[in-house]
C-alpha positions as CSV (number, residue, x, y, z in Angstrom):
1,X,-29.5,-1.5,12.3
2,X,-29.7,-5.3,11.6
3,X,-32.3,-7.4,13.4
4,X,-32.8,-11.2,13.4
5,X,-36.6,-11.1,14.0
6,X,-37.0,-14.8,14.9
7,X,-34.9,-17.2,16.9
8,X,-35.3,-19.5,19.9
9,X,-33.5,-20.4,23.0
10,X,-34.4,-23.3,25.3
11,X,-33.1,-25.1,28.4
12,X,-34.1,-28.8,28.4
13,X,-33.0,-29.1,32.0
14,X,-35.9,-26.8,32.9
15,X,-38.6,-28.2,30.6
16,X,-39.1,-30.4,27.6
17,X,-40.1,-29.1,24.2
18,X,-43.3,-31.1,23.3
19,X,-43.0,-30.4,19.6
20,X,-39.7,-32.4,19.6
21,X,-41.9,-35.5,19.2
22,X,-39.6,-37.9,17.2
23,X,-36.1,-38.8,16.2
24,X,-36.2,-36.1,13.6
25,X,-35.5,-33.6,16.4
26,X,-32.5,-35.4,17.8
27,X,-29.9,-33.1,16.1
28,X,-31.3,-30.1,18.1
29,X,-32.3,-32.0,21.2
30,X,-30.1,-30.1,23.6
31,X,-30.1,-26.8,25.4
32,X,-29.3,-23.6,23.5
33,X,-28.3,-20.3,25.2
34,X,-27.1,-16.9,24.1
35,X,-23.5,-18.0,24.1
36,X,-24.3,-20.4,21.3
37,X,-26.1,-17.7,19.2
38,X,-23.9,-14.6,19.7
39,X,-21.0,-15.8,17.5
40,X,-23.4,-16.2,14.5
41,X,-24.9,-12.7,15.1
42,X,-21.4,-11.1,15.4
43,X,-20.3,-12.9,12.2
44,X,-23.2,-11.4,10.2
45,X,-23.4,-7.9,11.8
46,X,-26.7,-8.5,13.6
47,X,-27.3,-5.8,16.2
48,X,-30.4,-7.1,17.9
49,X,-32.8,-10.0,18.0
50,X,-36.4,-11.0,18.8
51,X,-36.6,-14.1,21.0
52,X,-39.7,-16.3,20.2
53,X,-41.4,-18.8,22.5
54,X,-41.1,-22.5,21.8
55,X,-43.5,-23.9,24.4
56,X,-46.9,-23.0,25.6
57,X,-45.7,-21.9,29.1
58,X,-46.0,-18.7,31.1
59,X,-42.9,-19.9,33.0
60,X,-40.9,-20.0,29.8
61,X,-42.1,-16.6,28.7
62,X,-41.1,-15.1,32.1
63,X,-37.6,-16.7,31.7
64,X,-37.2,-15.3,28.2
65,X,-38.2,-11.9,29.5
66,X,-35.6,-12.1,32.2
67,X,-33.0,-13.1,29.6
68,X,-34.0,-10.1,27.5
69,X,-33.6,-7.8,30.4
70,X,-29.9,-8.6,30.8
71,X,-26.9,-7.6,28.7
72,X,-27.0,-9.0,25.2
73,X,-28.7,-8.7,21.8
74,X,-32.3,-9.6,22.7
75,X,-34.4,-6.5,22.2
76,X,-37.8,-8.1,22.7
77,X,-39.7,-11.3,23.4
78,X,-42.6,-12.9,21.5
79,X,-44.0,-15.0,24.3
80,X,-47.0,-17.3,24.9
81,X,-50.3,-16.6,26.6
82,X,-53.6,-18.4,26.7
83,X,-55.7,-16.3,24.4
84,X,-58.9,-17.9,25.7
85,X,-58.2,-16.9,29.4
86,X,-60.9,-14.6,30.8
87,X,-58.2,-12.7,32.8
88,X,-55.8,-12.4,29.9
89,X,-55.4,-8.6,30.3
90,X,-54.4,-9.0,33.9
91,X,-52.0,-11.8,33.1
92,X,-50.2,-9.7,30.4
93,X,-50.0,-6.7,32.7
94,X,-48.2,-8.9,35.3
95,X,-45.5,-10.0,33.0
96,X,-42.1,-8.3,33.1
97,X,-41.1,-5.6,30.6
98,X,-39.8,-6.6,27.2
99,X,-42.8,-8.5,25.9
100,X,-43.6,-7.3,22.4
101,X,-45.8,-10.0,21.1
102,X,-47.6,-13.3,21.7
103,X,-47.6,-16.5,19.7
104,X,-49.5,-19.8,19.9
105,X,-48.7,-23.0,17.9
106,X,-51.9,-22.8,15.9
107,X,-50.5,-25.3,13.4
108,X,-50.8,-28.0,16.1
109,X,-54.5,-27.3,16.9
110,X,-56.8,-30.0,15.5
111,X,-59.3,-27.3,14.5
112,X,-58.1,-25.5,11.3
113,X,-60.5,-22.6,12.3
114,X,-59.1,-22.2,15.8
115,X,-58.2,-18.6,15.1
116,X,-61.8,-17.7,14.4
117,X,-63.3,-19.0,17.6
118,X,-65.1,-16.2,19.5
119,X,-62.9,-16.7,22.7
120,X,-59.7,-16.6,20.6
121,X,-60.9,-13.4,18.8
122,X,-61.6,-11.8,22.1
123,X,-58.1,-12.7,23.3
124,X,-56.6,-11.2,20.2
125,X,-58.5,-8.0,20.8
126,X,-57.0,-7.9,24.3
127,X,-53.5,-8.1,22.7
128,X,-54.4,-5.1,20.6
129,X,-55.5,-3.1,23.6
130,X,-52.2,-4.0,25.3
131,X,-50.2,-2.7,22.3
132,X,-48.8,-6.2,21.5
133,X,-48.2,-7.9,18.2
134,X,-49.6,-11.4,17.3
135,X,-47.3,-13.9,15.5
136,X,-49.2,-16.3,13.3
137,X,-47.7,-19.8,13.3
138,X,-49.8,-21.4,10.7
139,X,-49.5,-23.7,7.7
140,X,-51.5,-23.4,4.4
141,X,-54.3,-25.4,6.2
142,X,-54.9,-22.5,8.6
143,X,-54.4,-19.6,6.2
144,X,-58.2,-19.0,5.6
145,X,-58.9,-18.7,9.3
146,X,-55.8,-16.4,9.7
147,X,-57.2,-14.2,6.9
148,X,-60.6,-14.0,8.7
149,X,-58.9,-13.1,12.1
150,X,-56.7,-10.5,10.5
151,X,-59.6,-8.9,8.7
152,X,-61.7,-8.9,11.9
153,X,-59.1,-7.1,13.9
154,X,-57.7,-4.2,11.9
155,X,-56.4,-2.6,15.2
156,X,-54.0,-5.5,15.8
157,X,-50.6,-5.9,14.1
158,X,-50.1,-9.5,12.9
159,X,-46.9,-11.1,11.7
160,X,-46.9,-14.3,9.6
161,X,-44.2,-16.6,10.7
162,X,-42.2,-18.7,8.1
163,X,-44.3,-17.4,5.2
164,X,-47.0,-19.9,6.4
165,X,-44.8,-22.9,5.8
166,X,-45.2,-23.5,2.0
167,X,-44.7,-27.1,0.7
168,X,-41.2,-26.5,-0.6
169,X,-40.3,-30.2,-0.4
170,X,-43.0,-31.1,-2.9
171,X,-42.7,-28.0,-5.1
172,X,-46.5,-27.4,-4.8
173,X,-47.6,-23.8,-5.2
174,X,-51.3,-23.7,-4.7
175,X,-53.4,-23.0,-2.6
176,X,-50.5,-21.5,-0.6
177,X,-49.6,-18.8,-3.1
178,X,-53.1,-17.4,-3.6
179,X,-53.9,-17.6,0.2
180,X,-50.7,-15.7,1.1
181,X,-51.5,-13.0,-1.6
182,X,-54.9,-12.6,-0.1
183,X,-53.5,-12.2,3.4
184,X,-50.9,-9.7,2.2
185,X,-53.8,-7.5,0.9
186,X,-54.7,-6.7,4.5
187,X,-52.5,-3.8,5.7
188,X,-52.2,-4.9,9.3
189,X,-50.1,-8.0,8.6
190,X,-46.4,-8.4,7.9
191,X,-44.4,-11.5,7.1
192,X,-41.1,-13.1,8.2
193,X,-38.6,-14.3,5.7
194,X,-37.8,-17.3,7.8
195,X,-38.1,-21.0,8.3
196,X,-38.1,-21.9,4.6
197,X,-35.1,-24.3,4.6
198,X,-36.9,-26.7,7.0
199,X,-39.8,-26.9,4.6
200,X,-37.5,-28.2,1.9
201,X,-35.6,-31.5,1.8
202,X,-33.2,-31.1,4.7
203,X,-30.4,-33.1,3.0
204,X,-30.7,-32.1,-0.6
205,X,-32.3,-28.6,-0.9
206,X,-31.0,-26.0,-3.3
207,X,-31.5,-22.3,-3.3
208,X,-33.4,-22.4,-6.6
209,X,-36.1,-24.6,-4.9
210,X,-36.6,-22.1,-2.1
211,X,-36.2,-18.7,-3.7
212,X,-39.5,-18.7,-5.7
213,X,-41.4,-19.0,-2.4
214,X,-39.3,-16.2,-0.8
215,X,-39.7,-13.9,-3.7
216,X,-43.5,-14.5,-3.8
217,X,-44.0,-13.3,-0.3
218,X,-41.6,-10.4,-1.0
219,X,-43.7,-9.4,-3.9
220,X,-47.0,-9.9,-2.0
221,X,-46.1,-8.0,1.1
222,X,-43.4,-5.6,-0.2
223,X,-40.1,-5.0,1.6
224,X,-41.8,-2.6,4.1
225,X,-43.8,-5.5,5.6
226,X,-41.1,-8.2,5.4
227,X,-38.5,-9.0,8.0
228,X,-35.6,-11.5,8.1
229,X,-35.6,-14.2,10.8
230,X,-33.1,-17.0,11.1
231,X,-35.3,-19.5,13.0
232,X,-32.1,-20.6,14.7
233,X,-31.5,-23.2,16.0
234,X,-34.4,-25.0,14.3
235,X,-32.9,-24.0,11.0
236,X,-29.8,-26.1,11.7
237,X,-31.9,-29.2,10.9
238,X,-31.3,-28.2,7.3
239,X,-28.9,-25.3,7.2
240,X,-26.4,-23.2,9.1
241,X,-27.0,-19.6,10.2
242,X,-24.8,-18.5,7.4
243,X,-26.9,-20.4,4.8
244,X,-30.2,-18.8,5.9
245,X,-28.6,-15.3,5.8
246,X,-27.3,-16.1,2.3
247,X,-30.7,-17.2,1.1
248,X,-32.3,-14.1,2.4
249,X,-29.7,-11.9,0.8
250,X,-30.2,-13.8,-2.5
251,X,-34.0,-13.3,-2.3
252,X,-33.5,-9.6,-1.7
253,X,-30.7,-9.0,-4.1
254,X,-32.8,-7.0,-6.6
255,X,-34.1,-4.6,-4.0
256,X,-32.7,-1.2,-3.3
257,X,-30.4,-0.6,-0.3
258,X,-33.3,1.1,1.5
259,X,-35.6,-1.9,0.8
260,X,-33.0,-4.4,2.0
261,X,-32.6,-2.3,5.1
262,X,-36.3,-2.7,5.8
263,X,-36.2,-6.5,5.4
264,X,-33.0,-6.9,7.6
265,X,-34.1,-4.6,10.4
266,X,-36.4,-1.6,9.7
267,X,-39.6,-3.6,9.4
268,X,-39.0,-5.5,12.6
269,X,-38.1,-2.3,14.5
270,X,-41.3,-0.6,13.4
271,X,-43.7,-3.5,13.8
272,X,-42.5,-4.7,17.2
273,X,-41.4,-1.2,18.4
274,X,-37.9,-2.4,19.4
275,X,-34.6,-0.6,19.3
276,X,-31.2,-2.2,19.2
277,X,-28.8,-1.3,22.0
278,X,-26.4,0.6,19.7
279,X,-29.2,2.7,18.2
280,X,-29.3,6.3,19.6
281,X,-32.5,7.6,21.2
282,X,-34.4,9.9,18.9
283,X,-34.1,13.6,19.6
284,X,-37.3,15.0,21.2
285,X,-39.5,17.2,19.1
286,X,-38.9,20.9,19.9
287,X,-41.7,22.7,21.6
288,X,-43.5,25.3,19.4
289,X,-42.7,28.9,20.3
290,X,-45.1,30.6,22.7
291,X,-46.0,27.5,24.7
């Protein structure tokens, strides 16, 4: 079982992507569908994927869930919902099957403590009641608030996207490294080995500049709480799909086969509760005699 735990698809004929706010995004300013992604998955033996929201839109989330319900590799969707909505539980219950998590672009909020607002914490508790995961899209600026939220909600599974976007391009280490280590000490949070190439110099990055950051989160969280994600097609601003796979394989090269299996599929399967299409259903537990 091999899972890409983080990729995007979008159709610019349906809606714009507001985060594409400058010429820097021109190389990916087009629509991307499954037909664009599948050759990369096939070439690297990826069995299933997690499709992640890219705009704050219930309509997009519903479209992604429809896509996941069809034939193909998408085994679950991390969508968007307004955590502050009073009727959040009802909104989530009305969404189609296939939703495994929620994400909000916290990195774009002016308030670095947005995650600790009372209405946001109430919304996160609703996600826990619904059996969903919450993806943390944060930078080092928001890591202290993320730590507070994760600690306040031990019943909710959190996943840190892109290792909290360390400043690879400048080579800085602190305060990111200590903040990530502190977050990893909380058992209800996992981390995606994703998005690091776009935090480096897009035109001149080298593996030796990125690998220390990847290995730090691997050490902090351990393979059982790490999962590979390509961040495709955003990654193509700096690297191809094959490059991000090669980086992840280099970062995990010293792990055992079982540990690498966790990073490249097992952790995502457990945390999000997803199964790839080729994976057999588990045998039911036998009933004890006399019952």
